[in-house]
C-alpha positions in Angstrom: -119.4 -28.6 -17.7 -117.7 -27.0 -20.7 -115.7 -24.6 -18.5 -114.6 -27.5 -16.2 -113.5 -29.5 -19.2 -111.5 -26.6 -20.6 -109.7 -26.1 -17.3 -108.7 -29.7 -17.2 -107.1 -29.5 -20.7 -105.1 -26.3 -19.8 -103.8 -28.0 -16.6 -102.7 -31.0 -18.6 -100.9 -28.8 -21.2 -99.2 -26.7 -18.5 -97.9 -29.9 -16.9 -96.5 -31.1 -20.3 -95.0 -27.8 -21.5 -94.6 -25.7 -18.4 -90.8 -25.9 -18.3 -90.4 -24.8 -21.9 -92.6 -21.8 -21.4 -90.7 -20.7 -18.3 -87.4 -21.0 -20.1 -88.6 -19.0 -23.1 -90.0 -16.2 -20.9 -86.8 -16.0 -19.0 -84.7 -15.8 -22.1 -86.9 -13.0 -23.6 -86.8 -11.0 -20.4 -83.0 -11.4 -20.1 -82.5 -10.2 -23.7 -84.7 -7.2 -23.1 -82.8 -6.4 -20.0 -79.4 -6.6 -21.8 -80.7 -4.4 -24.6 -82.1 -1.8 -22.3 -78.9 -1.8 -20.2 -76.6 -1.4 -23.1 -78.6 1.5 -24.5 -78.7 3.4 -21.3 -75.1 2.5 -20.5 -73.8 4.1 -23.8 -75.9 7.1 -23.4 -74.6 7.9 -20.0 -70.9 7.5 -21.0 -71.2 9.6 -24.1 -72.9 12.3 -22.1 -69.9 12.3 -19.8 -67.5 12.7 -22.7 -69.5 15.5 -24.2 -69.8 17.3 -20.9 -66.1 17.0 -19.7 -63.9 18.0 -22.6 -60.9 18.6 -20.4 -60.6 15.0 -19.2 -57.3 13.7 -20.5 -57.5 10.1 -19.4 -60.3 7.6 -19.7 -62.4 7.6 -16.5 -63.6 4.1 -16.9 -63.5 1.0 -19.0 -66.6 2.2 -20.8 -64.8 5.4 -21.8 -62.1 3.2 -23.2 -64.6 1.6 -25.6 -65.7 5.1 -26.7 -62.1 6.0 -27.5 -61.7 2.8 -29.5 -64.8 3.7 -31.5 -63.5 7.2 -32.2 -60.2 5.9 -33.4 -61.8 3.4 -35.7 -64.0 6.1 -37.2 -61.0 8.2 -38.1 -59.4 5.3 -39.9 -62.5 4.7 -41.9 -62.6 8.4 -43.0 -59.1 9.1 -44.6 -60.3 12.3 -46.2 -60.9 13.9 -42.9 -57.3 13.1 -41.9 -56.0 14.6 -45.1 -57.9 17.8 -44.5 -56.6 18.1 -41.0 -53.0 17.6 -42.3 -53.4 20.3 -44.9 -55.0 22.6 -42.4 -52.0 22.0 -40.2 -49.7 22.9 -43.1 -51.5 26.2 -43.6 -51.2 27.0 -39.9 -47.4 26.9 -40.3 -47.4 29.5 -43.1 -47.2 32.9 -41.7 -49.0 35.7 -43.4 -50.5 33.6 -46.2 -54.1 33.8 -47.5 -56.0 32.2 -50.3 -54.8 34.5 -53.0 -51.2 33.7 -52.1 -51.7 30.1 -53.3 -51.9 31.3 -56.9 -49.1 32.1 -59.1 -49.3 35.8 -59.9 -47.3 38.3 -61.8 -47.2 41.3 -59.5 -44.8 43.0 -57.2 -44.7 42.5 -53.5 -46.4 45.4 -51.7 -44.8 47.4 -48.9 -46.0 50.1 -46.6 -43.5 52.9 -46.7 -42.6 54.6 -43.5 -41.1 58.0 -43.0 -37.7 58.4 -41.6 -34.4 60.1 -42.1 -32.2 58.7 -44.8 -28.5 58.2 -44.4 -26.3 58.5 -47.4 -22.8 57.1 -47.2 -20.0 56.6 -49.6 -17.5 53.9 -48.9 -14.4 52.2 -50.3 -12.8 53.7 -53.4 -16.1 55.3 -54.3 -16.2 58.4 -56.4 -18.6 61.2 -55.8 -21.3 61.3 -58.4 -22.8 64.8 -58.2 -23.5 64.5 -54.5 -24.4 61.4 -52.6 -28.1 61.5 -53.6 -27.6 61.6 -57.4 -26.4 58.0 -57.9 -29.6 56.4 -56.7 -31.9 59.3 -57.6 -34.0 56.9 -59.6 -34.3 54.6 -56.6 -35.7 57.0 -54.0 -39.2 55.5 -54.1 -37.6 52.1 -54.3 -35.6 52.5 -51.1 -38.4 54.1 -49.2 -40.5 51.0 -49.9 -37.6 48.9 -48.7 -38.2 50.2 -45.2 -41.8 48.9 -45.1 -42.9 47.3 -41.9 -45.6 45.1 -43.4 -44.8 41.6 -44.3 -44.4 41.0 -48.1 -46.7 38.7 -49.8 -45.0 35.4 -50.8 -45.8 34.0 -54.2 -46.7 30.4 -54.0 -46.5 27.9 -56.8 -48.7 24.9 -56.8 -46.8 21.8 -55.7 -47.3 20.0 -59.0 -46.0 22.9 -60.9 -43.0 23.2 -58.7 -42.2 19.5 -59.3 -42.2 20.2 -63.0 -40.1 23.3 -62.3 -37.4 21.0 -61.0 -36.9 20.9 -64.7 -35.4 24.2 -64.2 -33.6 23.5 -60.9 -33.8 22.4 -57.3 -36.0 23.5 -54.4 -36.5 27.1 -53.6 -33.7 28.8 -51.7 -32.6 26.8 -48.6 -34.7 24.7 -46.3 -33.9 26.5 -43.1 -34.6 30.1 -43.8 -38.3 30.5 -44.3 -39.1 33.1 -41.6 -35.7 34.8 -42.0 -36.4 35.1 -45.8 -39.8 36.6 -45.2 -38.1 39.2 -42.9 -35.4 39.8 -45.4 -37.8 40.3 -48.3 -38.9 43.6 -46.7 -35.4 45.0 -47.3 -34.4 42.7 -50.2 -37.2 43.1 -52.7 -37.8 46.5 -54.0 -41.4 47.5 -54.4 -41.1 48.4 -58.0 -39.3 45.2 -59.0 -42.2 42.9 -59.5 -40.1 40.2 -58.1 -41.9 37.0 -56.9 -40.5 34.1 -55.0 -41.7 30.6 -55.7 -42.2 28.6 -52.5 -42.8 24.8 -52.3 -45.5 23.8 -49.9 -43.7 20.8 -48.4 -40.5 22.8 -47.9 -42.4 25.6 -46.3 -43.7 23.2 -43.7 -40.3 21.8 -43.0 -38.8 25.2 -42.7 -41.5 26.4 -40.3 -41.4 23.3 -38.1 -37.7 22.9 -37.9 -35.7 24.9 -35.4 -34.4 27.9 -37.3 -30.7 28.0 -37.8 -28.7 31.1 -37.6 -27.4 31.6 -41.1 -23.8 32.7 -41.8 -22.8 35.3 -44.3 -23.0 34.6 -48.0 -19.3 35.4 -48.5 -17.0 34.8 -45.5 -15.0 38.0 -45.1 -12.2 35.9 -43.5 -11.9 33.5 -46.5 -8.6 33.6 -48.4 -8.6 32.2 -51.9 -5.6 30.7 -53.7 -6.6 31.1 -57.3 -5.3 28.7 -59.9 -5.7 28.4 -63.7 -7.9 25.7 -65.1 -6.0 22.8 -66.7 -8.5 21.5 -69.3 -8.4 20.2 -72.8 -10.1 23.3 -74.3 -7.8 25.6 -72.4 -8.7 29.3 -72.8 -12.0 28.4 -74.4 -13.2 26.2 -71.5 -17.0 26.0 -71.1 -17.8 24.0 -67.9 -20.8 21.7 -68.1 -20.2 21.5 -71.9 -16.5 20.8 -72.4 -14.7 17.9 -70.8 -12.8 19.1 -67.8 -10.0 16.5 -68.2 -6.9 17.6 -70.0 -6.1 14.0 -71.0 -5.4 13.4 -74.7 -7.2 10.1 -74.6 -10.6 11.7 -75.3 -11.6 12.0 -78.9 -13.7 15.1 -78.6 -13.9 18.3 -76.6 -17.5 18.3 -75.5 -20.2 16.3 -73.9 -23.2 15.1 -75.9 -25.4 16.7 -73.3 -24.9 19.3 -70.6 -22.9 17.6 -67.8 -21.3 19.7 -65.1 -18.3 18.7 -63.0 -19.0 17.0 -59.7 -17.1 19.6 -57.7 -17.7 23.4 -58.2 -15.4 25.0 -60.7 -13.0 27.2 -58.6 -10.3 27.7 -61.2 -9.8 30.7 -63.5 -9.8 30.2 -67.3 -6.5 31.4 -68.8 -6.2 34.0 -71.4 -5.4 33.0 -75.0 -1.9 31.8 -75.6 -0.8 34.9 -77.6 -2.5 37.2 -75.1 -5.7 39.2 -75.2 -6.2 42.6 -76.8 -8.8 45.2 -76.2 -11.9 44.2 -78.3 -12.8 46.2 -81.4 -15.7 48.4 -80.4 -19.2 48.3 -81.9 -20.1 49.0 -84.8 -16.6 48.5 -86.2 -16.6 45.0 -84.7 -19.2 44.0 -87.3 -16.5 44.0 -90.0 -13.3 43.1 -88.1 -12.2 41.5 -84.8 -8.8 40.6 -83.2 -7.8 37.2 -84.3 -5.9 36.3 -81.1 -9.0 37.0 -79.0 -10.8 34.0 -80.6 -7.8 31.8 -81.3 -8.7 28.2 -81.9 -6.6 25.2 -83.1 -8.9 24.6 -86.1 -9.9 28.2 -86.9 -6.9 29.1 -89.0 -7.4 26.2 -91.4 -11.1 27.0 -91.5 -10.6 30.7 -92.4 -8.4 29.7 -95.4 -11.3 27.7 -96.9 -13.9 30.5 -96.6 -14.5 33.8 -98.5 -16.8 35.4 -95.9 -14.0 35.8 -93.4 -10.5 36.9 -94.3 -7.3 37.0 -92.2 -5.8 40.5 -92.5 -2.8 41.0 -90.3 -3.8 40.7 -86.7 -7.5 40.9 -87.6 -10.2 38.7 -89.0 -12.3 40.8 -91.4 -15.8 40.1 -92.8 -16.4 41.5 -96.2 -19.8 43.2 -96.6 -22.5 41.1 -98.1 -20.3 38.0 -98.2 -21.7 34.9 -96.6 -21.9 31.1 -97.1 -24.8 31.8 -99.4 -23.9 32.4 -103.0 -25.2 35.7 -104.3 -24.9 37.3 -100.8 -27.0 37.4 -97.7 -29.2 40.2 -99.0 -30.3 38.1 -102.0 -31.1 35.2 -99.6 -33.3 37.4 -97.4 -35.1 39.0 -100.3 -35.8 35.5 -101.7 -37.5 34.5 -98.4 -39.6 37.7 -98.5 -40.6 37.0 -102.1 -41.7 33.5 -101.3 -43.8 34.5 -98.3 -44.8 38.2 -98.4 -46.4 37.9 -94.9 -42.8 37.7 -93.5 -41.9 41.3 -92.7 -38.5 41.5 -91.1 -38.4 44.0 -88.2 -42.2 44.4 -88.0 -44.2 41.2 -87.4 -40.9 39.2 -87.2 -38.8 40.5 -84.3 -37.3 37.4 -82.4 -35.5 34.8 -84.5 -33.6 31.6 -83.4 -30.8 30.7 -85.8 -29.9 27.0 -85.3 -26.3 26.2 -85.9 -23.9 29.1 -86.2 -22.4 29.7 -89.6 -21.0 33.1 -90.5 -23.3 35.4 -88.5 -24.3 37.2 -91.7 -27.9 36.1 -91.3 -28.2 37.7 -87.9 -26.1 40.7 -88.8 -28.2 41.6 -91.9 -31.5 41.1 -89.9 -30.2 43.4 -87.2 -30.2 46.3 -89.6 -33.9 45.5 -90.3 -34.8 45.6 -86.6 -34.7 41.8 -86.0 -33.0 40.4 -83.0 -31.5 37.0 -83.9 -30.3 34.6 -81.2 -27.7 32.2 -82.6 -27.6 28.7 -81.1 -24.1 27.3 -81.3 -24.3 23.5 -81.2 -21.9 21.5 -79.1 -20.3 19.8 -82.1 -19.2 23.2 -83.6 -15.5 22.6 -83.0 -14.5 25.7 -85.0 -16.3 27.8 -82.3 -18.1 30.1 -84.8 -20.5 31.1 -82.1 -17.5 32.7 -80.4 -16.9 34.8 -83.5 -20.5 35.9 -83.4 -20.1 37.1 -79.8 -16.8 38.8 -80.5 -18.5 40.7 -83.4 -21.3 41.8 -81.0 -24.1 39.4 -82.0 -26.3 37.4 -79.5 -25.3 33.7 -79.2 -25.4 30.9 -76.7 -23.9 27.4 -76.8 -26.0 24.4 -76.0 -26.1 20.7 -76.9 -29.3 19.8 -78.7 -29.8 16.0 -78.7 -32.0 14.6 -76.0 -33.0 17.5 -73.8 -35.1 20.6 -74.4 -33.6 23.9 -75.2 -33.7 26.4 -72.2 -36.6 28.5 -73.6 -40.3 28.7 -72.8 -42.9 27.5 -75.3 -44.2 29.6 -78.2 -41.8 32.5 -78.0 -39.9 32.6 -81.3 -41.5 34.4 -84.2 -39.3 32.4 -86.6 -36.7 29.7 -86.5 -34.0 29.5 -89.2 -31.8 26.5 -90.0 -29.3 26.8 -92.8 -27.4 23.5 -93.5 -27.4 22.7 -89.8 -27.3 18.9 -90.6 -30.0 18.1 -88.2 -31.7 14.7 -88.5 -35.2 16.1 -87.9 -37.0 12.9 -88.8 -34.9 10.6 -86.5 -35.3 9.6 -82.8 -39.1 9.8 -83.0 -39.0 13.3 -84.5 -38.2 14.8 -81.1 -36.0 17.6 -82.6 -38.7 18.9 -84.9 -41.3 18.6 -82.1 -39.0 20.7 -79.9 -39.0 23.4 -82.7 -42.8 23.2 -82.7 -42.8 23.7 -78.9 -40.7 26.9 -78.9 -42.2 28.3 -82.1 -45.0 30.8 -81.7 -48.5 29.8 -83.1 -48.4 31.0 -86.7 -44.6 31.3 -86.6 -42.3 30.3 -89.4 -39.7 27.6 -89.7 -37.2 28.3 -92.5 -35.0 25.4 -93.7 -32.4 25.8 -96.4 -30.2 23.0 -97.7 -27.9 22.5 -100.7 -28.1 18.7 -101.0 -30.5 16.4 -99.3 -31.3 12.7 -99.9 -34.6 11.7 -101.3 -35.3 9.6 -98.3 -34.7 12.5 -95.9 -36.9 14.7 -98.0 -39.8 12.3 -97.9 -39.4 11.6 -94.2 -39.4 15.3 -93.4 -42.4 15.9 -95.7 -44.3 13.1 -93.9 -43.3 14.5 -90.5 -44.4 18.1 -91.1 -47.7 16.8 -92.4 -48.2 14.8 -89.2 -47.7 17.9 -87.0 -49.9 20.0 -89.3 -47.3 22.4 -90.5 -48.3 24.2 -93.6 -45.6 24.4 -96.3 -45.7 27.9 -97.7 -42.8 27.7 -100.1 -40.5 25.0 -101.5 -38.2 26.5 -104.0 -34.6 26.1 -105.3 -32.9 29.4 -105.7 -30.9 29.5 -109.0 -28.4 32.1 -107.8 -27.5 30.6 -104.5 -28.1 27.0 -105.5 -30.0 26.4 -102.2 -33.3 24.8 -101.7 -35.5 26.8 -99.3 -38.5 25.4 -97.5 -40.7 27.6 -95.4 -43.3 26.1 -93.0 -45.9 27.7 -90.8 -47.1 26.4 -87.5 -50.9 26.2 -87.1 -52.7 28.9 -85.2 -55.5 26.7 -83.8 -56.2 23.1 -82.8 -58.6 22.4 -85.6 -56.0 20.7 -87.8 -54.9 18.5 -84.9 -58.4 17.2 -84.4 -58.8 16.4 -88.2 -55.8 14.1 -88.3 -56.6 10.5 -89.2 -53.6 9.2 -87.3 -53.0 10.8 -84.0 -49.3 10.4 -84.3 -47.6 12.2 -82.7 -50.3 12.3 -80.0 -51.3 15.4 -78.0 -49.5 16.0 -74.8 -51.3 15.4 -71.5 -53.0 18.4 -70.0 -50.9 18.3 -66.8 -47.6 18.5 -68.7 -46.0 22.0 -68.6 -44.9 23.2 -72.0 -42.6 25.8 -70.5 -40.6 23.2 -68.5 -37.2 23.4 -70.0 -34.3 22.9 -67.5 -32.9 19.4 -67.8 -36.2 18.1 -69.2 -35.9 15.3 -71.8 -37.4 15.9 -75.3 -41.0 14.7 -75.7 -42.8 13.0 -78.6 -46.1 14.8 -78.3 -47.8 18.0 -79.5 -48.9 20.6 -77.1 -52.3 22.1 -77.8 -52.4 25.7 -79.0 -53.8 28.3 -76.6 -57.3 29.5 -77.7 -58.7 31.5 -74.8 -58.0 35.2 -74.9 -56.5 35.2 -71.4 -53.9 32.6 -72.5 -50.5 33.5 -73.9 -50.1 32.8 -77.6 -53.6 33.5 -78.9 -52.6 36.8 -80.5 -49.5 37.9 -82.4 -47.6 40.7 -80.6 -47.6 44.3 -81.8 -45.1 45.4 -84.4 -41.7 46.5 -83.2 -40.9 48.9 -81.4 -44.5 49.3 -80.1 -44.2 45.7 -78.9 -41.7 46.7 -76.2 -44.1 48.6 -74.1 -47.4 46.9 -75.0 -48.7 44.4 -72.4 -51.4 42.0 -73.7 -54.4 40.8 -71.7 -52.7 37.6 -70.5 -50.1 39.6 -68.5 -51.4 40.2 -65.0 -51.0 43.6 -63.3 -50.1 45.5 -66.4 -50.0 48.7 -64.4 -47.2 47.4 -62.3 -45.3 46.2 -65.4 -45.5 49.7 -66.7 -44.3 51.1 -63.4 -41.4 48.7 -63.4 -40.4 49.9 -66.9 -40.5 53.5 -65.8 -38.5 52.7 -62.7 -35.7 51.0 -64.6 -35.7 53.8 -67.2 -35.1 56.3 -64.4 -32.3 54.2 -62.8 -30.5 53.7 -66.1 -30.8 57.3 -67.3 -30.0 58.9 -63.9 -27.5 56.5 -62.5 -26.0 53.9 -64.8 -25.4 56.0 -67.9 -24.1 59.1 -66.1 -23.1 58.1 -62.6 -20.8 55.1 -62.7 -18.0 56.3 -65.0 -18.7 53.4 -67.4 -17.7 54.2 -71.0 -20.8 53.0 -72.8 -19.1 53.4 -76.2 -17.1 50.2 -75.2 -20.2 48.3 -74.2 -22.0 46.0 -76.6 -22.8 42.6 -75.0 -24.8 42.9 -71.8 -26.2 40.3 -69.5 -28.9 40.9 -66.8 -28.1 38.0 -64.5 -31.5 38.1 -62.7 -34.0 39.6 -65.1 -37.6 39.9 -64.0 -39.8 41.5 -66.7 -37.1 42.9 -68.9 -37.3 46.4 -67.5 -33.5 46.8 -67.4 -33.1 45.7 -71.0 -36.0 47.9 -72.2 -34.4 50.9 -70.6 -31.2 50.2 -72.7 -33.2 49.7 -75.9 -32.0 53.1 -77.3 -28.4 52.3 -76.6 -26.1 50.4 -79.0 -26.3 47.2 -76.9 -28.1 43.9 -76.7 -29.1 42.3 -73.4 -29.3 38.6 -72.5 -32.0 38.4 -69.9 -31.4 35.4 -67.6 -34.3 34.1 -65.6 -32.9 31.9 -62.7 -34.6 28.6 -62.5 -35.6 29.1 -58.9 -37.4 32.4 -59.7 -40.9 32.9 -61.0 -41.2 32.2 -64.7 -41.3 35.7 -66.3 -39.3 34.7 -69.4 -42.4 34.6 -71.6 -43.1 38.2 -70.7 -39.5 39.2 -71.8 -39.9 37.5 -75.2 -43.4 39.0 -75.7 -41.8 42.4 -75.4 -39.4 41.7 -78.2 -36.4 40.9 -76.0 -34.3 37.7 -75.7 -33.6 35.6 -72.7 -32.8 32.2 -71.3 -33.4 29.9 -68.3 -30.3 29.2 -66.1 -29.2 27.9 -62.7 -26.4 30.1 -61.5 -25.0 27.3 -59.3 -23.8 26.0 -62.7 -21.8 27.5 -65.5 -23.5 29.5 -68.2 -23.5 28.2 -71.8 -21.2 30.7 -73.4 -17.5 31.1 -74.2 -15.0 32.8 -71.8 -14.7 36.6 -72.3 -18.1 37.0 -74.0 -19.7 40.0 -72.2 -18.8 43.6 -71.7 -21.1 44.3 -68.8 -22.9 42.1 -66.2 -25.8 43.4 -64.2 -26.9 41.6 -61.0 -29.8 43.1 -59.0 -30.2 41.2 -55.7 -28.9 38.0 -57.4 -26.7 36.9 -54.5 -29.2 37.4 -51.8 -31.7 35.3 -53.7 -29.2 32.5 -54.3 -28.2 32.3 -50.6 -28.1 28.7 -49.5 -28.8 27.4 -53.0 -25.3 26.9 -54.1 -22.8 24.8 -52.1 -20.2 27.5 -52.6 -21.7 30.8 -53.6 -18.3 32.1 -54.6 -18.6 29.9 -57.8 -21.0 32.6 -59.1 -18.2 35.1 -58.8 -15.8 32.7 -60.5 -18.3 32.3 -63.4 -18.7 36.1 -63.7 -14.9 36.3 -64.0 -15.0 33.6 -66.8 -17.7 35.2 -69.0 -16.7 38.9 -68.5 -14.1 40.3 -70.8 -10.9 41.9 -69.4 -11.8 45.6 -69.0 -15.5 44.6 -68.7 -17.8 46.0 -66.0 -20.1 44.5 -63.3 -22.9 46.5 -61.7 -24.1 44.7 -58.5 -27.0 45.9 -56.4 -27.7 44.0 -53.2 -27.8 44.2 -49.4 -24.9 46.0 -47.8 -24.1 42.9 -45.7 -23.5 41.0 -48.9 -21.7 43.7 -50.8 -19.0 44.2 -48.2 -17.5 40.7 -48.3 -18.2 40.5 -52.0 -15.9 43.4 -52.5 -13.1 41.5 -50.8 -13.7 38.5 -53.1 -13.5 40.7 -56.2 -10.3 42.3 -54.9 -8.7 38.9 -54.5 -9.4 38.5 -58.2 -7.6 41.8 -58.8 -10.8 43.5 -60.0 -10.7 47.3 -59.6 -13.5 48.6 -57.4 -14.6 51.7 -59.2 -17.4 52.8 -56.9 -19.3 51.6 -53.9 -22.4 53.3 -52.4 -24.5 52.6 -49.4 -27.9 53.9 -48.4 -29.5 52.3 -45.4 -29.3 48.5 -45.8 -29.0 48.6 -49.6 -26.0 49.4 -51.8 -24.5 49.3 -55.2 -21.0 48.1 -56.3 -19.4 48.9 -59.6 -16.2 46.9 -60.5 -14.0 46.4 -63.5 -12.2 43.2 -64.4 -8.5 43.4 -65.2 -6.1 41.3 -67.2 -4.7 39.6 -64.1 -4.4 35.8 -64.1 -2.6 33.8 -61.4 
């Protein structure tokens, strides 16, 4: 009975809800079928894709869905795309490995190969004890130039290269990557320690573009119609510093900051109005120079008001121990040593910057003590006293100093001297004194002497030096000279910076390069002082002259630096001093137009010369090494004019300068025009480069009426020695 009753109830329920149950079951089964179908459908298509990698087109609509999924996945993972882009960049860099990505100080290795050497003498060359004697010091160098292996290219990190636009434009041209790599085998000498900075983005562009066939640096068919410059400053014209206009409407002669003409300077600077005479040779030039060689509209009136320079016939004479300082320069220097006994001229103090050229007596007296003083002639020095310093045979450069950094690396000067240079150190956010702090060595000295100064200026300077943690070692008024002398010392560690209550000026950001100096505006911050032993500036250099050939721990590849010095010593002694017919008794002011590690200047250290080591802004930054060795130098872009007066140098040395500058300058001949400007009549130029460059260069020099004294070719390399004449168009 019970079973019968239960069956009737189920039958009634089924009749009431039967349709709903059927519908629910159908839906559930349908969903299950869709789920199973979709799963097995995806699996089968993916298997097809994984099994047939060579299928270029989708084989079905399903495969189209898979492609959509993959594209969407790449968009959601941008890092993966960046990595693939960078990997593609690296693929376009021939012969580069991980260690090439780092900036290193070492030479480019070559595998020498054996072969017969051809020695050939061309042009008006003179025989120098046989064809092999001239480049006897270069035998190993030329063998390595024949190497078959690719040279290692030195890569700077992209961020550092952007900062280095401070010192110029992009590296070399954009279309000669592979060709430059091939040329480096012959161009760079194995002993030279030359390194070429390469920008990553430009390297990709150069590698992906269709390579152009580059023309010669100097077109041998070019004919030049030379003309004299017509400028306001006439025979003293300094492009990029002086106004090029000859209009009388301008109140001054010079720009407030370096500003080059829009078009390259292709005119020749005229000789002085009364002519130019052979310069007085060193060391006699310390006491007298020809007046007409440094003629200036305001100089005659200035000489009459001074007792340290006297007009004597055709000469300007400089009485011994006479200076702008009462009591003489010797008394002034002795006073400084008495105030700070730690200052030992010529021992721990070797490299000094003299701000604002006065009478050159400061640098002249220190030179006798073994100190090399670089005089900075400011742009508002309208009497052109820096030109007098150069004519006397003392190092000097001309540079505005207002809103941009000076063209020197950080922490390189042992001392900085400023005698009545009328600098408003405390104005403009104290940028000028902060620039002095940048280029001064940790523990270095800042010597300031003034006759009269306002109380407000004194208090402002005192507050400023305290804020940058300079320690005042002496503040004394000398009774004899009637000059107030202040001597400050830069801190040697960062401890004092951290103890400041007010962090003004603030510390510079870690990613800011303290060595950035070319067209870089002045900063209002303090750079931290190096503390790790592998960093430059943690230790004071050795005393002079031991300093010249001592390489600290922070210098990489010290063995190669030593080899570079030995190489240049051999070249200078065996070739330059005896094989070029150069009368070195007439040589005093020398410039190395493409210095690397100062090897050429070090080889001349025993000669009665000083060398300005120019590190081009496109080259690796080796200028700190040069200063560390007790030599002087400067950054420069040879597509622009150099900051010096016309007729400043007796000898110019250019080792593979032109081949390195190929495709950098719009008109490479402007470099030759600049050489003609800064070289004295009767001065010499020693040019080492590839034969394909020297041949047309010789024609260009002949068009300037330079006398080609000697040419020499050996395989693809050569040397040219020329002498400038008095000719002007």
